[in-house]
One Martini backbone bead per residue (centre of mass of N, CA, C, O) as a GRO file, in nm:
protein
  272
    1MET     BB    1  -5.926   7.400  -0.553
    2ILE     BB    2  -5.905   7.286  -0.270
    3ILE     BB    3  -6.045   7.014  -0.340
    4LEU     BB    4  -5.820   6.911  -0.550
    5LEU     BB    5  -5.579   6.909  -0.354
    6ALA     BB    6  -5.697   6.705  -0.151
    7GLN     BB    7  -5.729   6.470  -0.349
    8SER     BB    8  -5.419   6.456  -0.433
    9THR     BB    9  -5.314   6.389  -0.148
   10LEU     BB   10  -5.474   6.119  -0.105
   11LEU     BB   11  -5.350   5.966  -0.353
   12LEU     BB   12  -5.032   5.996  -0.256
   13ALA     BB   13  -5.086   5.853  -0.011
   14PRO     BB   14  -5.019   5.596   0.189
   15LEU     BB   15  -5.143   5.286   0.247
   16VAL     BB   16  -5.299   5.210   0.580
   17GLU     BB   17  -5.401   4.999   0.774
   18SER     BB   18  -5.594   4.937   1.028
   19GLY     BB   19  -5.375   4.858   1.299
   20SER     BB   20  -5.117   4.871   1.157
   21THR     BB   21  -4.765   4.821   1.103
   22PRO     BB   22  -4.483   4.886   0.998
   23SER     BB   23  -4.250   4.733   0.822
   24GLN     BB   24  -3.962   4.540   0.878
   25PRO     BB   25  -3.659   4.464   0.815
   26GLU     BB   26  -3.486   4.193   0.729
   27GLU     BB   27  -3.281   3.961   0.874
   28THR     BB   28  -2.948   3.865   0.832
   29VAL     BB   29  -2.822   3.529   0.846
   30LEU     BB   30  -2.510   3.392   0.924
   31SER     BB   31  -2.369   3.084   0.837
   32ILE     BB   32  -2.118   2.904   1.029
   33PRO     BB   33  -1.923   2.655   0.990
   34GLU     BB   34  -1.794   2.402   1.145
   35LEU     BB   35  -1.488   2.318   1.259
   36GLN     BB   36  -1.292   2.038   1.181
   37GLU     BB   37  -1.087   1.827   1.320
   38PRO     BB   38  -0.849   1.635   1.247
   39SER     BB   39  -0.796   1.309   1.249
   40LEU     BB   40  -0.572   1.091   1.380
   41PHE     BB   41  -0.664   0.867   1.129
   42SER     BB   42  -0.607   1.028   0.892
   43GLY     BB   43  -0.503   0.831   0.603
   44TRP     BB   44  -0.534   0.556   0.725
   45SER     BB   45  -0.435   0.212   0.657
   46GLY     BB   46  -0.510  -0.156   0.681
   47LYS     BB   47  -0.362  -0.500   0.709
   48ALA     BB   48  -0.467  -0.848   0.774
   49SER     BB   49  -0.322  -1.186   0.791
   50LEU     BB   50  -0.421  -1.550   0.766
   51GLY     BB   51  -0.240  -1.861   0.691
   52LEU     BB   52  -0.133  -2.096   0.440
   53THR     BB   53   0.184  -2.268   0.379
   54LEU     BB   54   0.364  -2.381   0.086
   55ILE     BB   55   0.673  -2.559   0.046
   56GLY     BB   56   0.953  -2.520  -0.194
   57GLY     BB   57   1.283  -2.669  -0.241
   58ASN     BB   58   1.509  -2.709   0.009
   59ASN     BB   59   1.220  -2.744   0.146
   60GLU     BB   60   0.964  -2.936   0.317
   61SER     BB   61   0.645  -2.768   0.398
   62THR     BB   62   0.418  -2.664   0.655
   63THR     BB   63   0.253  -2.339   0.719
   64GLY     BB   64   0.216  -2.059   0.907
   65SER     BB   65   0.077  -1.725   0.843
   66ALA     BB   66   0.161  -1.369   0.862
   67GLY     BB   67   0.017  -1.032   0.807
   68PHE     BB   68   0.119  -0.672   0.790
   69SER     BB   69  -0.026  -0.338   0.720
   70LEU     BB   70   0.072   0.025   0.699
   71ASP     BB   71  -0.088   0.328   0.579
   72TRP     BB   72  -0.004   0.663   0.450
   73SER     BB   73  -0.184   0.957   0.318
   74GLY     BB   74  -0.112   1.260   0.165
   75LYS     BB   75  -0.072   1.516  -0.035
   76LEU     BB   76   0.272   1.436  -0.079
   77ASP     BB   77   0.263   1.185   0.121
   78GLU     BB   78   0.409   0.850   0.198
   79LEU     BB   79   0.344   0.562   0.411
   80GLY     BB   80   0.513   0.234   0.486
   81PHE     BB   81   0.422  -0.085   0.650
   82GLY     BB   82   0.573  -0.420   0.698
   83ALA     BB   83   0.483  -0.771   0.782
   84GLN     BB   84   0.627  -1.112   0.804
   85TYR     BB   85   0.526  -1.455   0.895
   86SER     BB   86   0.682  -1.791   0.939
   87GLY     BB   87   0.582  -2.109   1.061
   88ASP     BB   88   0.738  -2.446   1.063
   89ARG     BB   89   0.730  -2.785   0.934
   90THR     BB   90   1.022  -2.958   0.878
   91THR     BB   91   1.175  -3.180   0.632
   92ASP     BB   92   1.436  -3.384   0.608
   93LYS     BB   93   1.559  -3.542   0.331
   94SER     BB   94   1.789  -3.728   0.457
   95THR     BB   95   1.616  -3.825   0.739
   96GLY     BB   96   1.291  -3.746   0.786
   97ILE     BB   97   1.299  -3.518   0.993
   98ALA     BB   98   1.090  -3.323   1.196
   99THR     BB   99   1.080  -2.960   1.243
  100THR     BB  100   1.050  -2.670   1.440
  101ASN     BB  101   1.058  -2.342   1.281
  102SER     BB  102   1.174  -2.053   1.164
  103ARG     BB  103   1.125  -1.923   0.845
  104LEU     BB  104   1.008  -1.603   0.837
  105TYR     BB  105   1.132  -1.258   0.820
  106GLN     BB  106   0.957  -0.949   0.740
  107TYR     BB  107   1.066  -0.607   0.699
  108GLU     BB  108   0.916  -0.275   0.614
  109ALA     BB  109   0.997   0.057   0.481
  110GLY     BB  110   0.839   0.362   0.345
  111TYR     BB  111   0.907   0.677   0.150
  112ARG     BB  112   0.712   0.940  -0.012
  113ARG     BB  113   0.785   1.229  -0.236
  114PHE     BB  114   0.616   1.445  -0.404
  115TRP     BB  115   0.653   1.711  -0.630
  116ASP     BB  116   0.341   1.714  -0.682
  117GLU     BB  117  -0.014   1.688  -0.720
  118SER     BB  118   0.002   1.466  -0.958
  119LYS     BB  119   0.150   1.211  -0.861
  120ASP     BB  120   0.432   1.092  -1.010
  121TRP     BB  121   0.688   1.214  -0.909
  122TYR     BB  122   0.944   1.080  -0.684
  123GLY     BB  123   1.083   1.037  -0.372
  124TYR     BB  124   1.279   0.788  -0.188
  125ALA     BB  125   1.268   0.563   0.105
  126SER     BB  126   1.429   0.255   0.218
  127ALA     BB  127   1.363  -0.043   0.439
  128ASP     BB  128   1.496  -0.380   0.518
  129LEU     BB  129   1.420  -0.717   0.657
  130ARG     BB  130   1.563  -1.055   0.612
  131GLN     BB  131   1.466  -1.392   0.725
  132ASP     BB  132   1.590  -1.732   0.601
  133GLN     BB  133   1.745  -1.991   0.732
  134PRO     BB  134   1.647  -2.257   0.591
  135ASN     BB  135   1.753  -2.103   0.309
  136GLY     BB  136   2.046  -1.944   0.401
  137LEU     BB  137   1.925  -1.677   0.557
  138GLN     BB  138   1.997  -1.488   0.831
  139ALA     BB  139   2.054  -1.182   0.696
  140ARG     BB  140   1.895  -0.885   0.540
  141THR     BB  141   1.994  -0.556   0.494
  142SER     BB  142   1.838  -0.239   0.384
  143GLY     BB  143   1.919   0.095   0.241
  144GLY     BB  144   1.755   0.369   0.050
  145ILE     BB  145   1.757   0.573  -0.248
  146GLY     BB  146   1.533   0.765  -0.485
  147VAL     BB  147   1.336   0.730  -0.779
  148GLY     BB  148   0.999   0.779  -0.910
  149HIS     BB  149   0.701   0.646  -1.086
  150ARG     BB  150   0.353   0.707  -1.152
  151PHE     BB  151   0.108   0.495  -1.302
  152THR     BB  152  -0.225   0.580  -1.434
  153MET     BB  153  -0.465   0.367  -1.566
  154PHE     BB  154  -0.760   0.442  -1.670
  155ASP     BB  155  -0.867   0.714  -1.549
  156ASN     BB  156  -1.190   0.729  -1.534
  157ALA     BB  157  -1.271   0.544  -1.800
  158GLU     BB  158  -1.555   0.562  -1.942
  159GLY     BB  159  -1.619   0.303  -2.165
  160SER     BB  160  -1.381   0.130  -2.160
  161THR     BB  161  -1.256  -0.173  -2.279
  162PHE     BB  162  -1.061  -0.154  -1.998
  163SER     BB  163  -1.235  -0.154  -1.719
  164MET     BB  164  -1.077  -0.368  -1.547
  165PHE     BB  165  -0.820  -0.131  -1.537
  166GLN     BB  166  -0.913   0.078  -1.368
  167ASN     BB  167  -0.695   0.252  -1.173
  168SER     BB  168  -0.431   0.156  -1.228
  169GLN     BB  169  -0.108   0.088  -1.057
  170VAL     BB  170   0.239   0.201  -1.119
  171ASN     BB  171   0.556   0.155  -0.962
  172VAL     BB  172   0.882   0.302  -1.040
  173GLU     BB  173   1.223   0.224  -0.930
  174LEU     BB  174   1.540   0.409  -0.880
  175GLY     BB  175   1.860   0.321  -0.710
  176ALA     BB  176   2.024   0.311  -0.394
  177SER     BB  177   2.199   0.064  -0.176
  178TYR     BB  178   2.269  -0.075   0.148
  179VAL     BB  179   2.413  -0.404   0.210
  180THR     BB  180   2.362  -0.662   0.453
  181GLU     BB  181   2.496  -1.006   0.452
  182ASN     BB  182   2.396  -1.324   0.606
  183LYS     BB  183   2.499  -1.647   0.577
  184VAL     BB  184   2.515  -1.978   0.587
  185GLY     BB  185   2.854  -2.038   0.639
  186THR     BB  186   2.929  -1.728   0.619
  187LEU     BB  187   3.034  -1.427   0.570
  188SER     BB  188   2.988  -1.108   0.594
  189ASP     BB  189   2.822  -0.879   0.362
  190SER     BB  190   2.906  -0.557   0.212
  191SER     BB  191   2.716  -0.324  -0.010
  192GLY     BB  192   2.682  -0.129  -0.280
  193VAL     BB  193   2.370  -0.095  -0.464
  194ALA     BB  194   2.147  -0.155  -0.702
  195ARG     BB  195   1.799  -0.040  -0.749
  196ALA     BB  196   1.499  -0.220  -0.847
  197ALA     BB  197   1.142  -0.134  -0.863
  198TYR     BB  198   0.795  -0.267  -0.823
  199ASP     BB  199   0.435  -0.190  -0.835
  200LEU     BB  200   0.105  -0.359  -0.866
  201ALA     BB  201  -0.249  -0.242  -0.914
  202THR     BB  202  -0.552  -0.436  -1.015
  203PRO     BB  203  -0.853  -0.475  -1.148
  204LEU     BB  204  -1.055  -0.761  -1.274
  205ALA     BB  205  -1.306  -0.704  -1.082
  206GLU     BB  206  -1.537  -0.621  -0.853
  207THR     BB  207  -1.406  -0.886  -0.663
  208MET     BB  208  -1.105  -0.852  -0.806
  209ASP     BB  209  -0.747  -0.859  -0.748
  210PHE     BB  210  -0.417  -0.755  -0.863
  211THR     BB  211  -0.075  -0.828  -0.762
  212ALA     BB  212   0.265  -0.681  -0.782
  213ALA     BB  213   0.625  -0.736  -0.685
  214GLY     BB  214   0.970  -0.603  -0.720
  215VAL     BB  215   1.322  -0.675  -0.627
  216TYR     BB  216   1.652  -0.545  -0.726
  217LEU     BB  217   1.988  -0.652  -0.648
  218ASN     BB  218   2.318  -0.504  -0.743
  219GLY     BB  219   2.647  -0.575  -0.594
  220GLY     BB  220   2.914  -0.726  -0.610
  221ASP     BB  221   2.815  -1.028  -0.433
  222ILE     BB  222   2.523  -0.906  -0.481
  223GLU     BB  223   2.231  -1.101  -0.595
  224THR     BB  224   1.880  -1.014  -0.596
  225TYR     BB  225   1.533  -1.153  -0.613
  226ILE     BB  226   1.194  -1.030  -0.549
  227GLN     BB  227   0.875  -1.197  -0.592
  228ASP     BB  228   0.524  -1.095  -0.620
  229PHE     BB  229   0.198  -1.254  -0.613
  230GLY     BB  230  -0.162  -1.156  -0.622
  231LEU     BB  231  -0.498  -1.275  -0.517
  232SER     BB  232  -0.820  -1.111  -0.468
  233TYR     BB  233  -1.126  -1.198  -0.290
  234HIS     BB  234  -1.424  -1.036  -0.220
  235LEU     BB  235  -1.663  -1.084   0.030
  236ASN     BB  236  -1.634  -0.785   0.131
  237GLU     BB  237  -1.542  -0.480   0.240
  238SER     BB  238  -1.321  -0.639   0.458
  239TRP     BB  239  -1.308  -0.933   0.324
  240SER     BB  240  -1.057  -1.178   0.210
  241LEU     BB  241  -0.926  -1.386  -0.035
  242GLU     BB  242  -0.583  -1.528  -0.068
  243ALA     BB  243  -0.338  -1.558  -0.326
  244SER     BB  244   0.021  -1.639  -0.315
  245VAL     BB  245   0.357  -1.559  -0.453
  246ASN     BB  246   0.700  -1.633  -0.365
  247ILE     BB  247   1.022  -1.527  -0.503
  248ALA     BB  248   1.355  -1.635  -0.435
  249TYR     BB  249   1.672  -1.489  -0.555
  250ASP     BB  250   2.018  -1.632  -0.544
  251ALA     BB  251   2.328  -1.613  -0.709
  252ASN     BB  252   2.490  -1.665  -0.406
  253PRO     BB  253   2.484  -1.920  -0.236
  254SER     BB  254   2.512  -2.137  -0.021
  255ALA     BB  255   2.633  -2.421   0.065
  256GLY     BB  256   2.371  -2.649  -0.025
  257PHE     BB  257   2.209  -2.425  -0.191
  258GLY     BB  258   1.990  -2.286  -0.371
  259THR     BB  259   1.863  -2.013  -0.570
  260THR     BB  260   1.554  -2.108  -0.529
  261ASP     BB  261   1.246  -1.993  -0.373
  262ARG     BB  262   0.913  -2.092  -0.254
  263ARG     BB  263   0.585  -1.926  -0.174
  264TYR     BB  264   0.260  -2.050  -0.070
  265VAL     BB  265  -0.053  -1.864  -0.012
  266LEU     BB  266  -0.331  -1.897   0.207
  267ALA     BB  267  -0.573  -1.633   0.285
  268LEU     BB  268  -0.719  -1.429   0.543
  269SER     BB  269  -0.846  -1.099   0.515
  270THR     BB  270  -0.826  -0.754   0.657
  271THR     BB  271  -0.957  -0.426   0.666
  272PHE     BB  272  -0.895  -0.067   0.819
   0.00000   0.00000   0.00000
């Protein structure tokens, strides 16, 4: 009986190799990712261009042009700033004398606040200044507020027959603005006006984009429409060749000036 009990005890005892030590439980190490501070330039993008402008309308000239834009996009907010300048050599049709003068100054700023993360409906505030004295406009300043809606067409629509228009964006805005206008040879005029605007951006091919934008102001003695069209061919990720057309319409021009002026621009641009 004693022998059987001893054998049972040996069978139930854990086996430990000679010279070995009991294993210790493994330690669990938690890795905590480093928190990265947001960059000062996060959300910002910009564009600069330099080119040649051909003018038709009240004056005939060849000019150099420059443009600059800076945009910021956040979770629900967007900011945009833009500037354009043209300096020209203009020929007087009546005398044939050519003179160098400043052709065009355009400055604009805009703010959009989207109502939710879907980024469709938003409120906006806008301000701009335009000077085009050779075409009869000494200065026009405007500022206003309103509402807008963003349409995104064919958003990530893989296999769509309209793939060339994937992720196209259209912004449409309606609101009110206050405009002060000073034309050559006339008194300054100020008025509250209705404002309607749109802008469109769409890819036409892997290396080509089309853009368009228009602003219409109407109220009191002020009625004007500015329309832009642009075609951009991407040379690489940063540089592009651009061709654009700007049409400026004024229903009540100064004496001696026509209602419509056009600006054609060929430019080399870079993004950053």
